[in-house]
C-alpha positions, 0 to 999 in steps of 0.5 A: 500500500502506498503512503498516500493510500495509507494516509487516506485510509488512516484519515478515514478511520480517524473520521469514522472513529470521531463520528462514532464518539460524537454520535455516542456522546449525543445519544448518551446525552439525549438518554440522560436528558430524557431520563432526567425529564421523566424523573422530574415528571414523576417527582412532580406527580408525587409518586411513581407508577409501574409504567414510570419505573419500567420506562426508567429501566428502559433508559438504564438499559439504553445507557448500559448499551451505549457504555458497552458499545463505547468500551468494546465497539460492539453492540450486544444483541442481548441488550436490544432484546432486554430493551424490547422485553422491557418496552413490551412489558411496559406496554402490557402493564398499560394495556391490561387495564383497557381489556374490553374487547376481543382485539385487546385480548388478542393484543395482550396475548400476542405481547405475552407471546412476544415476550416469551419468544424474546426471552427464549432468544436471550436464552439461546444467545447466552447458551451459544455465547458460552459454548462458542464465545462472543464477538465482543469478548474477542474485541476485549481479548484483542485490546488486552493482547495489544496492551500487554504487547505494548507494555512488554516492549 
């Protein structure tokens, strides 16, 4: 590879990394801002409902997902599934009070079935991750290997 091609490649890599970090900070800031706004709304009501607590858990899971992506440059699919399960649970809690027609009954049953399917997928992903390894573990191992190589030199 020529020097010009190498410089272009490294400049492009640096720009992509800068974009990722900027986007992570913006998304993380938006999550914190939204969570604080929701918390202030809950405090102004004087009490928290179950749906409010579940929404705060969604914000927590989103923040954890951003943190993991920030550290490993990988996005574990399990976190997206946990967020989906929490969002569906929140929807289920809210809609359970409105069951008046067959449509609502089928909606509740389909949400419940979706939660079961997502839970099974987390179980399968966890099992496969333990048996065959996870890509994010490889990234951590590569970073530790590179750090130990630089420390030894």
